[in-house]
C-alpha positions in Angstrom: -22.7 18.5 9.2 -19.5 20.5 8.6 -18.2 22.0 11.8 -16.4 24.9 10.0 -19.2 27.6 10.6 -21.1 25.8 13.3 -21.1 27.1 16.9 -19.7 25.3 19.9 -23.1 24.4 20.8 -24.2 23.2 17.5 -21.0 21.0 17.4 -21.9 19.4 20.8 -25.5 18.8 19.7 -24.3 17.2 16.7 -21.7 15.0 18.4 -24.3 14.0 21.0 -26.8 13.0 18.3 -24.1 10.9 16.6 -23.3 9.1 19.9 -26.9 8.4 20.5 -27.3 7.1 16.8 -24.3 4.8 17.4 -25.5 3.6 20.8 -29.1 2.8 19.3 -27.4 1.2 16.1 -25.7 -1.2 18.5 -28.9 -1.7 20.6 -27.5 -0.6 23.8 -29.6 1.4 26.3 -28.4 4.5 28.0 -28.0 2.7 31.3 -26.1 -0.2 29.7 -23.7 2.3 28.1 -23.3 4.1 31.3 -22.4 1.0 32.9 -19.8 0.0 30.3 -18.2 3.4 30.3 -18.1 3.6 34.1 -20.1 6.9 34.1 -23.5 8.0 35.4 -26.6 7.7 33.2 -27.2 11.5 33.7 -23.7 11.9 31.9 -24.8 9.9 28.9 -28.1 11.8 28.8 -26.2 15.2 28.9 -24.0 14.0 26.2 -26.5 12.9 23.9 -28.5 16.1 24.3 -25.2 18.0 23.4 -25.1 19.5 26.9 -21.3 18.4 27.2 -19.2 16.2 29.4 -15.6 15.9 30.6 -13.1 15.0 27.9 -12.4 11.8 30.0 -16.1 10.8 30.1 -16.5 11.6 26.4 -13.5 9.3 25.6 -14.8 6.5 28.0 -18.2 6.7 26.1 -16.4 6.4 22.7 -14.4 3.6 23.9 -17.5 1.8 25.1 -19.1 2.2 21.7 -15.9 1.1 19.8 -15.4 4.4 18.4 -12.3 5.8 20.2 -10.0 5.0 17.1 -12.0 7.4 15.3 -10.3 10.2 17.2 -7.0 9.6 15.3 -8.4 11.4 12.4 -8.8 14.5 14.3 -5.5 14.2 16.3 -3.0 13.5 13.5 0.4 13.1 14.9 2.9 15.5 13.2 5.8 14.0 11.2 8.3 15.9 13.3 9.2 16.5 16.9 8.5 19.5 18.9 12.2 20.2 19.0 12.4 19.9 15.1 9.4 22.4 15.0 11.1 24.8 17.2 14.3 24.5 15.2 12.4 25.1 11.9 10.7 28.2 13.4 14.0 29.8 14.8 15.6 29.3 11.3 12.7 30.9 9.6 12.3 33.9 12.1 13.5 37.3 11.4 16.6 38.4 13.1 17.0 42.0 14.2 20.0 43.8 12.6 22.7 44.9 14.8 24.1 48.3 14.7 27.9 48.5 15.2 29.7 51.8 15.8 33.0 51.7 14.0 
């Protein structure tokens, strides 16, 4: 599924489905995953249904499934610092012309 035109709800459902698939593939029960991730079983059930979870719980579940490194593909670190980015923007931004009486 491509997420470009999906709603937030559709994306949550798809991610939940993928998490459930990975859990089943690894032959882990919902209760076991909840224990490994240090979250409640209701959190796992909600997450797998696409009903959401906190970002922290989402990361705990991904870590417990051995999938947390997959996040590096969506959170690519830029090749420049914030300061360099701000400097690039200030150089490229338009400057207002001054009017001098003379």
